[in-house]
N, C-alpha and C positions, 0 to 999 in steps of 0.2 A: 324230244330231248329234254331231260330234266335239267333245271338250272340250279346251281348252288346259290343260296341266297345270302345276303349280308345278315348280320345279327338283327334280331327282331327290333322293330322300333319300340320306344317306350310307350306305355299306355298314354293316351291323350289326356289332357287336363279335363277336370270335371266341368259341370255345367258353367257355361259362360266363358270357357277358355278357348284357346286356339289349338286345333288338332293338327297333327303332322301328316294329314292326308296327302299333301303335295309330295311327300317323300315316297309314296306308294305303300300298299298294304303289305307289311312284312310278315304277316302270319304265315307259317309254313303250311304246305299242303302235300299232295302226292306228286304234283307236276313241278312245283317249286320247292326246293329243299332249304332248310335252315342249316347253316354251318355251325357246328358245335365242336368242342374240343375232342370229343370222342368220335368224330365223323359227322357226316350229314344226317339230318333228321327229317323224316317224313311224317306228316300228320294225316291220318286217313279218317275222313268224316264217316261216322256210322249213325245216320239219322235215327233218333230215338234209342240208340244203343243196340238196336235189334240186328242180330246176325243169325243166319242159318248155319248149321254145322259145316256145310260145304264152303261157305264164305269164310268161316273161321279157319278152315284148312288153308284157304288161299292166303290169308294174312300170315299164317305161320310159314308157309312156303316162301313168301317174299322176305320175311324176316330172316329166315335161314339162308336163303340164297344170296341176298344182297346186304344184309345187316349183321348185327351181332347175335341174332337168333331170338332175342327177348322181345316181349311185347309189353308196352307201357300204357296203362289206362290213364285217361285224362279226366279233369274235373267237369267235362262235358260229355262223358260217355263215349269219347273217341279213342283211337288207338295211335300211339306213336311208335315208329320204328326207328331205332338209333344205330349208329355205327355204320351207316351206308357210305359206300364209295361215292364221292361227288361226281365221278365219271361213270356212274352205273347206267347212264342213258335212259332209254324208255322202258327198260325191262320191268321194273316194279309196276309202272302204270299199265303196261300190257297185260300182266298177270291179273292185276286188280280189276282192270276193265273187263277181261274175259269172265271174271267171277261176278260181274254185276255191281262192283263196288265203286265204279267210276262212270255213272250214266251220262254225265255231261262235263266235259273238260272245262267249259267256260264257267260252270257253277260249282266246281269241286270244293272251293273254300267257302261258298255261301250256304252249303247244306248243313248249317249248324242248328240242329233240332234236338232238344232234350225232351224226354217223355217220362211220365210216372212209371217206374219199372215194375210196380205191382199192379198196374191197371189191368182189370179183368181177372185178377188172381186172388184178391183179398176182399172181394165184395164190391169194390169200386168198378165203375164202367170201363170197358176197354177203350183205348184211344188209337188202336191200330189203323182204323179207317181214316181218321184224321191224319195220321202220320204218312200213310201212303199217298193220300191226296195232296197234302201240303208239299211233300218232297217233289211230287210230279209237277205241281204248279210252279214251284221255285225253279226247277230245271227247265220249265217251258217259258219262263219270263225272261225276255232279253234284258230288261232293266234290273232284275234281281241279280244278275251276274256282277253288278257293281257293288253289291253288299260286301262289306269287309269281312275278313275272317273272324272278327270279334263279335259281329252282330249275332244275336241269339234268339231263336224261337223256343217256346216252351209249351208243351201239351200236358196239362195237369188233369188227372182223373177226378179231382175234387178233394184229394188228400191234402193239398197245399204243399206237397213236397217240392216239386219243381217250380211252383209259383213263387217260392221263396228264394229262388236262385238269382233273381235280378235280371231276367231276360228282357229283351227289347220289346217283344210281342209275345203275349201269353194267351192261350185258350184254356179255359177252366170248365170242366164238365159240371153241369148242374141240372139234374132231372133230364128232360128231353131237350133242354136248351144248352147254350154255352155262354160264358162270359168272356169278353175280349178286353185284355188289359194292354195298354201302351206304356212302356217304361215302368216306373214305380208309382204311377198315378193311383190314388185311392178310388177313383171313379172308374168303373168298368162298364161295358156296354153289353146288354143282353140281346142275343139273337138266336135263331134256330140252329140247332147243332149242325145240321147239314150245310149251313152257310159259313161255318167257322173257318175252315182252311182258306177259302177264297178271301174272307175278310182279313185274315192274318197276312196274306200276301199283299193285299191292297194297303194295309197299314205300313208294311215294309217299303212298298213303292212310294207311298206318300212321305215316309221318312227320308228317302233318298232325295226327293225334291226339296224338302225342308233343310237338308244338310248341305245344299250346294254352296251357299255363301260361307258357312262356318267350316266346312270340311270335316264335320263330326263323324266319327266312326260309329257311335252308338247313340241311342236316344238320350241317355243321361249326359252326354257331352254337348248337346245342343244348348245354346243360350236359353235362359229361362223363358223369355217371351216366345221364342220360336217353338220350344217344347210344348208350351201351353197351347199355342195355336195348332200344333200338330194333333194333339189330343182332341181338340175341338173339331178339327177337320175330319178326323177318323170317326168321331161320334156322329157327325152329320150324315155319314153313310151307313152307320150301324143302327142299333136299336136303343131302347130306353137305358137311361143311366142308373146304375146301381152302386151304392157306396160299399166298397169291399176292400179294406186295407190289405196290403200284401202281407202274408205271414212273415214273422221275424226270423224264424228258424227253419232251416231245411232239414228234415228228418230222413235219414237213410234207412233203407230196409234193414231190419234186424237180421243178423246171421242165423241160419237154422232153417227149419221147415216153415213154409208159408201156408197158412190154412184159411179156409172160408167155411161158414156154416153149411152143413150138409142139407141141401134142399129136399132130399128124399126123406128126411126124418125131421120135419119142422117142429115137432113137439119135444125134441130132445136138444141137448147141447152138443151133439156130435158134430165133428168138423171133418172136412176133407182136405188132404194135403194137395195143394195145387202147384207148388213149386218149391225149390230150395234156393236159399240165398247164402252167398259166401262173400267174405271180404278178402281183399288181396293186399297183403302187407306192402305198404308204400306204392301200391299200384303196379308192381313189377312182377311179370310172369315169365318164368323160365319155359323153354319149349315143352318139357315134360308136363308141367302144370297146365299149360294151354291145351296140350293134346288130351290130357285127362278130362278137362272141362268139356272139350269138344266131343269126346267119345261119350261122356255122360249125357250131354244134350242129344246126341244122335240116338241114344238108347231109349230116350223118353219123348219129349216134345219136339226135338230137332230144332231148338231155338235157344239162343243165349241172349240175355239182355244186359248190356254193360251199363252200369249206373254212374251218375255224376259223382258218386262217393267212392269211386274206384273199387267197386264190387261187381259181382255178376249174379244175376238171377237166372235160374234154369227152370222154365215151366215144365209141368208134367204133361200128360197124366202118368202117375207112378203106379201103374197097374202091371200085373204079371203078364207074360206073353200068352199064357194059356189059361184054362179054367183053374179056379182056386177054391178050396174048401173053407178058407178062412174068410172072416168078414172083410168087406172091401176096405173099411177104414184101417183095419189092422194091417192088411197087406200093403196099402199105400204108405202107411207110416213106416213099416219095416223096410220097404225098398228105398224110401227117401232117407232113412237113417243109414242104410248101407252106403248110399251114394255120398252122404255127408261124411261118414267115417273115412271113406277112401280119399275124399278131398282134404280132410283134416290131416291125414297121414302124409299128404303131399305138401303140407305147409300152408294151407289156406285157412282163413278164419271162418269157423263154422258155428261158433257160439259166442255169447256175450262175455264170457270170462277170459277170452284171449287177451294177453297183454298188448297185442297190436291193435285192439279195437280202438278206433278213433284217432290213430296216429298216422300222420301224413307228412310228406316232405317233398320239396322240389328235387330235381336231379342232383344238384350240388356239384361240388368238386369230386372227381376231375372232369366230369362231363360238360360242365359249364364254366367258361372262362371268367364270368362275372361273380361266381360264387366264391366266398371267402373261406369256405370250409367244406369238409365232407359231411354234410348234414344228415345224410342217410345213415352213415355209421354212427354219428352222434345220437340220432333218434333211437337207433337200435340199442345203444349202450344205456340209454336212459329209460327204456321201457320198464314198467313196473305194474303195480296194481291198476286195474281199469279205472279211468277217471270219469267224472261226471261230464266233463266237457271234452270235445276233441281238441287235439293240439296239432299245429302245423309248423314245421321247421323250414325256414327259408335261408338260403346262403347269401342273400343280399336284399336290399330294400325293395326290389321289384316284386317279391313274393309270388312268383309264378305258380299258378294252380291252387292258390289258397282257397279255403272254404268260404261259405257265406253264413250269415247269422251270428251265432255266439260261439266263440272258440278262443283258444289260447294261442297267441302268436309268438313264436320264437324266431328272432331274426339275428343273424350273425352280423356284427358291426366291428370296425377296428378296435372299439373299446371293449368288446366282449359280446356275450349273448344277451340280447334285450328281450325280456319277457313281458307281455302285456295281455290283458283280458279284453277281447273285442266283443262289442255288442252292436252289431250293425255298423253304423257310422261313428260310434263312440268307443273310446279306449280308456281303460282305467290307468292310473299312474303306473309307470313302467319300472321294472327291476332289471338291473344289469349284473350278470354273473361273469366274472373274469377268470378264464383259464383254470377252472376247478370242476372236473367232470362229476364228482360226487355232489358238490353243491348245486351244480346245474340240474342233475337228475332230481335232487330233492326239491329245488325251486319249481321245476316243471310239474312234478307230482303234486305239490301243494297248490299250485295254481289251478290244476284240473279238478281238485277235490270238490 
């Protein structure tokens, strides 16, 4: 039986503060729902964002049968289903479980794993082996079931993209080895690649022991001395220390074709199209859009990769079903272009010139009772020339789902829309725009330039 949950608890205080763990982990899942103004909400964990076409079909079926039909991508590459009836019972979980999307009821909210979406597609090494093993280890660990829905693992292919997302435990590919990072520490530990997933799980289990007294949800919430001791303890079981500061900016895959140098012609600059990448305006997918994405994936590599930037990568190969008289590169590029054209016609972002590139927003009013405005409508009204920086619109100070790194922060307050430039932990002086849509659009555009 699914239980309707109370409103999510506020984020715990940063390092040294007291965390509200005693109130229970309020992060929604598939078995425990969050009560929103537009109905109950379920968050389905998709480790690494990786979905087969059949599992994507199952998500759409649950959204259509029990919710409002739409699928919402999150900043961790997961999927939220909204508008659910709080009395829908175990129907969603039954369908998702049958599709393999709920392998362990006890661990369903602990399976928070992001992975480099272009791993193995752009010349960087694949991380699929890590992903499968880590997910299996988490689901097989009794203690890991106590991880909060906020705790995050990251598997980085060496691009630095998901390493920049501020995960609690990060594995970074480097040659035949991997680097293990705990929290935001600049010191990482080198160990054999094959040992990475087990080392990541051990780091998470050691965190749980370290968090017993403080009740911290995440590594960054531990008191400073406890966090330092945790890193030291993890290091004692891992390999040599390497100084590797965490990247400041998390770079999303560019919309369009994904290419890698053609290994069959090393003396040329020829490339092979290995995937296509699309952005999803505000992370919100209508049933027809999701169906088209799924059909496209089934036609080629039978896989979708949901990204932490609310986009989707569809791996190839983009080859014709039968013999072709055209050069392979030309055929692949043509079929990828055809797929991108169809997805663009459906309203998805397929190139860098879309006005929606880099624009994000929380669910806002009327879906969220805490939101002071319909920020999605306001974000749409303010879209204009593509900006240098991403912008994120929040209906209240909680900023649910905001990006990491450098971005323009637009928050609705009782005094108006507050605009600030965020660089990691630092914010530039803020500007407040009051009840003037044209001035608001101009201020946001100027801030992004």
